C-alpha positions, -999 to +999 in steps of 0.1 A: +169+075-304+180+074-268+156+051-251+169+059-217+155+092-224+122+080-235+116+062-201+125+090-184+101+112-201+073+084-196+079+088-159+076+124-159+046+126-181+027+101-159+034+120-126+037+155-140+063+162-120+102+161-122+104+159-086+084+127-084+102+112-114+138+121-099+128+099-068+115+070-087+147+071-104+169+078-075+186+109-095+185+145-089+160+167-105+185+187-125+198+152-141+160+145-151+153+180-165+186+179-185+176+145-200+141+158-207+154+191-225+179+169-246+150+148-260+132+179-270+165+192-283+167+158-305+130+160-316+133+200-320+096+201-303+087+210-270+070+180-250+059+201-220+043+233-210+061+246-180+034+256-153+038+268-117+016+239-105+034+210-127+042+201-162+017+199-189+022+178-220+020+195-254+001+182-284+035+166-294+042+152-260+008+136-259+018+118-291+051+106-279+033+096-245+011+073-261+037+056-282+060+052-253+029+039-232+025+009-257+061+004-258+064-001-220+036-023-219+048-045-247+080-046-231+069-052-194+049-079-211+078-097-227+100-093-196+071-112-177+069-138-201+109-141-201+111-144-165+082-170-161+092-188-190+107-216-166+089-242-147+101-235-113+086-205-093+117-182-086+130-145-091+118-113-073+083-103-068+075-067-057+047-068-034+035-032-021+010-029+009+005-009+039+027-007+067+002-021+093-011-051+071+025-060+058+041-062+094+007-074+112-006-099+090+014-107+058+053-109+068+047-135+096+031-155+074+056-155+044+073-184+059+050-209+045+056-195+010+090-199+011+087-236+022+065-242-007+089-219-030+124-217-018+137-198-051+111-173-047+123-136-039+097-116-020+104-077-019+079-064+003+075-027+000+056-013+034+045+024+028+011+041+027+018+055-007+000+042-036+028+028-059+020+026-099+018-009-107+015+002-145+048+018-144+059-015-127+072+003-092+057-030-077+043-059-094+012-066-069-005-046-045-024-053-015-047-023-003-071-010+017-090+008-010-097-003-047-071+004-072-080+032-095-052+028-119-064+011-155-053-019-170-051-037-137-068-071-125-081-064-091-099-090-067-114-083-032-099-103-004-116-099+026-133-068+048-121-052+079-133-029+105-114-007+127-124-014+164-112-009+199-090-029+214-067-031+247-046-060+263-058-085+289-032-074+313-043-035+309-076-044+313-069-063+345-045-032+357-068-003+345-104-018+343-127-026+316-143+006+301-180+003+292-185+036+278-166+060+256-167+084+284-152+061+307-121+055+280-118+096+280-117+098+319-099+069+329-076+056+298-059+070+269-070+066+234-043+057+207-051+059+170-041+074+139-034+113+136-062+129+114-040+140+086-020+106+086-029+083+057-057+057+067-088+042+053-117+069+050-139+046+070-115+043+098-111+081+098-147+088+101-150+065+130-123+080+150-133+116+138-158+122+165-138+112+194-108+133+182-131+165+180-137+161+218-111+178+242-113+153+270-093+125+258-056+117+269-046+111+233-011+091+217-014+098+179+005+077+152+009+074+116+003+034+112-015+006+127+018-011+136+029+019+157-008+016+173-001-021+178+029-018+195+016+011+217-015-010+227+005-042+234+027-022+255-004-014+277-005+025+270-042+024+265-069+016+243-063+018+206-083+017+173-068-016+154-081-036+123-101-069+136-075-090+110-050-090+140-075-107+166-067-144+156-028-138+160-031-119+190-055-133+214-041-113+242-061-082+225-096-078+238-120-058+221-138-028+239-169-013+232-179-039+207-208-018+195-185+011+183-168+000+151-161+014+116-180+007+086-165-022+064-131-016+049-125-039+019-091-053+013-078-058-028-054-076-042-042-062-077-017-067-107-011-057-141-028-077-167+005-087-180+014-105-150-015-126-151+003-158-162+030-153-141+042-183-119+057-163-090+024-140-090+000-172-092+022-186-063+019-157-041-020-151-048-026-188-041-006-185-009-027-154+000-060-170-007-052-203+011-042-182+042-073-162+042-092-196+042-071-205+074-076-172+087-112-174+089-112-209+102-093-199+133 
């Protein structure tokens, strides 16, 4: 049995897409398709029903997926134990989070983690797409929504809200808006484009303002872009309130207007719960949050 083909089958079955599996493997879609065909030929069964909207597992495919999932979990657990069998904290830890949180809050704090554990290797993967922790696309995730994948350990870290901010210099030059109508008439609103990935609470918060036709708008697809635009004096922007402790030059505008609470979670697979790298990273995050609250 070609175990590499089993691994490819596992990716295709979980994503129900040759395209997504080819992206994860960084190979062509035709290469993935050939490997699946060869696996089916070696087993003398069809593993997928080909459908215009994707791939559906046959009964035989379901059986193979169940077995391959068990094997994958056992292998991942074994690898985790091997990697963490030494006393010191070392090796790679793949951390996924959003571009905004990763650039504005997490990355600037990592110096302390490296001072504590100089041999750890953080692979910080910043993107809005939810990576699959069960398939080990990443080891640990910090997200603005609870994970939905099975067999994950998760913990809420803290709550944030989206609020209006501008810089002190901008306020001195343009004046302090006291109403949303003043922002519409005399300022530029900087926020997420409505079709971009963002917390649903933040999307609901900004939606009524985007429906108006009297705003000068600058729309971006992540909080880091909004932050850079606000900090460079382009207008009033919607930003998460966790940035205020690190950037005191930002002034909250219209404090009575803010989004609903957005919880931030940390999540990781069960097999990594004893990982020294992960424990070190989690302890570092919790310590930084404690310091953050006290500032």
